[in-house]
C-alpha positions, 0 to 999 in steps of 0.5 A: 483109094481102094477103101473109098475114104472120100474125096481128097481135098488137100494135105496138112501143111502145119500144125499149131499144138497151142491152138490145136489147129491144123493148116490144110493146103487145098488141092481141089475146089471143094472148101470144107464148111461147118458140118462137113465130115473130114478124115485125116490120114497118115501112116499109122494114124487115121482121124475123123472129125466134123468141121465146127469152124473153117477159116480160109486165108492165103490158100490155107484152111485152118481147122481145129482138130481133136488130136495132133495131126502130122504135116503131110497127112492127106485130108479127105472130104467124106460128107459135104453139107453144100453138096447134099443140099445141092443134090436135094435141090436137083432131086426135087426139081427133077421129081416135079418136072411136068407142069399142070394147069388146074381149073376148079368149078362147082356143080350144085356144090360138088367141086370138079377139078380139071387138069391139063398138060402142055402135051394135051393130056387131060384128066377130070376128077369129081369130089365125093360130096357136096360142099355146104355153106359155112357157119363160121369160117368159110374156105377162102380161094387162097386156102383152096389153091394151097391145097390143090398145089400140094403135088409133092411125091408126084412128077407134077407141079401146079403151074396155074390154079384157076377157079370159079368159086362161089364163096362161103363154102366149107369142106374138110381138108381131107375131101380136097386132098382126095380130090387132088389125089384123084386128079393127079392119078388121072393125069398120070394114067393119061400120060402113060396111056398116051405113050403106050404103043397101039395094040396092033404094034404090040401084036407085031412086036410079039410076032417078031419076038416069037420068030427070033432065033434065041441062043439055044440052051446049053446042054445040061442047063436044066440041071447044072453040076456046080463046082465045089470050092472051100474057104480056108484061113489055116493050112490044116483047114485047107488040107481037110477041104482037099481031103474032102474032095474040094478042087478049088480053095479060097485061101486067106492066110491067117496071121497074128496081129502086130507083125511087122511088114517084113515078117508079115510078107515072109509069113504070107509067102511061106503059107502060100507056098505050102498051101500050093503043095497041099492043094496038089491038083486043086486050084489055089485062089489067094483070097485077099482081106475083105477090107483091102487097104493100100499098104496090103496091096503094096505088100501083096503085089510083089508076091504074085511073081514069087508064088504060082496061085491060080487066081486072086479073090477080092471083095472090092473093085480097087484091088482088082484094078491094081492086080490087072495093072500088075498082072493083066492075065491073072484071073480075079474072083469076086467075093460076097463083099461086092454085093452082086444082086443082079445080072447088070452088076455082073455084066458091069464087073465082067471086064475084071472078074472071071467068077463072082459070088452072088449076094447071100441075101438073094432068094432062090427066085432072085438067084434064078432071075440073075443067072438066067438074065446073065446067060441071055445077054450078048457075049455070054461066053465073056460073062463071069461065072456065078457062085453062091456060098451054101455053107458056113457062118456068114459075115454080117459086119466088120468093125475097125476096133478090136472088141477083145482088147476092151477086156483087159487080161483076156486073150483074143485067142479065146472064143468071143461073141456078142449076145442078145436076148436069144442068140450069140454072134461069133467074133473074130479079130484079124491081123489088122485088129478089125473085129469081124461079126458073124451070123449066130447060126450057120447057113446050110443049104445041102438039102436044097441042092436040087433047087440050086442046081436047077438055077444053073449056078456054076459053083457053090462054096463052103466057108470053113474059115475059123473051124477045124480040119475035121470040119472042113473034111466032113462038110466038104465030103458031105456036099460032094456026096450031095452033088453026086446023089443029085446028079444021079437021082434028080430026074428019076427018083426024087423021093430017095434023093430028098431023104438022102439029102436030109440024112446028110444035113443031119450029119452036118448039123452037130458040126455047125456053130450055133445051129443051121439056117436056110438064110434068105434062100427061101424067103429072101430079104425082109423089108 
């Protein structure tokens, strides 16, 4: 499944309308139980439920459903109580995997804890104060042992706790807790020190590293001129972007909700053919929807042989596999929905993708680390190129429901937004009825272009979807001017460069929807 509905466990064999009960024939070893989440999926219907009761008999599982389901509907397990419980048990066992033997003694009333591992590491912790004689309720050996066995959140588990306890003493629980924490911290330090290489070996490794002939930096890597791309969802916006100087367009054809399969297919094809003519020498990349279901893939794949696009952009891995199977040579671009945060993610996606859009939640330091680490990996020429969205309203959420339909008598063509105490978050409904929610202010990084160029990204992109031809033309032109000025003045005259970029930013600000923001570029994502 391209949209990750869960694990397929069976299909509906029959439905009893009087009982409101579906009989599911299982095709996997997973049997749903109370509390599990299920999704029933058939053409035109998708229904989720939490299992309240499941009766298994003769290879069928009978389940009560809130609505009627069709025979043949596929059943997916989206949440399993048994698997979650098993995962928690495994995680707990893995966390507490190092046994430690603890011995307690008292020196003039002060407790001293000694911990020893099977591998020989030893740690000793001494209490901060003397334990006095109890007036009413002295601590028992069992109470002290219980306190010392609480090793949760550490890699240790107390196997034996021995003590030479004189009895009749009292101490606040916090004092024994601190003694235990000090002991376990000492053991952790001893384990790390025991596995640290000797100082002479560390020096030898540093000497060898300095003598290595690492790949030379590419020419211009101190300052890399990025390729400028623009997102468009209408032909007039696409034309404005091309007129503004963009040499790559990510085109996501916009259609009216409710079109039939044939009409939708013909509309997409007609828009792509016209978009190809409008692009001229600019590259045309067909952008697929952020949520790409099987019915769209079935519709879109046959069109690849009818229109000459320069590549396809997707935002999840499933469609990329489908495209590669149909047309192995088709270049595939990855959108921000892939949530690429570091060089390891980029390397893992390299077999399918030639370009990847980095997460907009990364700071400038994180972007630089990801780009530098990817360049340093072996086979760098085969790694995907990296891009960042530097202008536009970033999508923050997608809802399956059409919010405008909740207001009867109002057109979905009007402006719609969600308002909190301070901001308005624009909404857009796609042709499948989903509601896309965007940030209240547009990202605008034009004044930070020198920092972006120093990072060494291969491309930057502007998102003009849902805007106008004039917006696309003006903003694209402004960023092209910013790139030219940065290339000309970065190394020689930074003061006029900064002033010129701020002037361009001032030109963009009145065009922006809801004002402008640097997003996470300067500060990163808050915890």
